[in-house]
C-alpha positions in Angstrom: 96.3 176.6 167.8 93.1 175.6 169.6 93.5 172.0 168.4 97.2 171.9 169.6 96.1 173.0 173.1 93.0 170.8 173.3 90.6 173.7 173.2 88.9 173.1 169.9 85.1 172.9 170.1 82.4 171.9 167.6 81.6 175.5 166.4 84.2 177.6 168.2 87.1 177.1 170.6 86.4 176.2 174.3 86.9 178.9 176.8 90.1 177.9 178.6 93.1 179.7 180.1 96.7 178.6 180.1 99.5 179.9 182.4 102.7 179.6 180.5 106.1 180.2 182.1 108.9 182.3 180.4 110.4 179.1 179.0 107.2 178.1 177.3 106.2 175.4 179.7 102.5 175.2 180.5 102.2 175.5 184.3 98.5 175.4 184.8 95.4 174.9 182.7 92.0 176.3 183.7 89.4 174.2 181.8 86.3 175.5 183.6 86.0 179.3 183.4 83.5 181.4 185.3 83.6 184.8 183.7 82.6 186.4 187.0 85.5 185.1 189.1 88.1 183.9 186.6 90.4 186.9 186.6 90.5 187.0 190.4 91.3 183.3 190.5 94.2 183.7 188.1 95.6 186.7 190.0 95.4 184.8 193.3 97.2 181.8 191.8 100.0 183.9 190.2 100.5 186.0 193.4 100.7 182.8 195.5 103.7 181.6 193.4 105.8 184.6 194.3 
């Protein structure tokens, strides 16, 4: 699956997040993840869509 989403790394998968809508369409890709702020960023983006 990591290869299909472009997240395959040399030894292990890259740390990436995908927002996927109910129809299965990728709406947003977060390629750079800061573990200290990432959850808040995702929540802000999701809440802004409503």
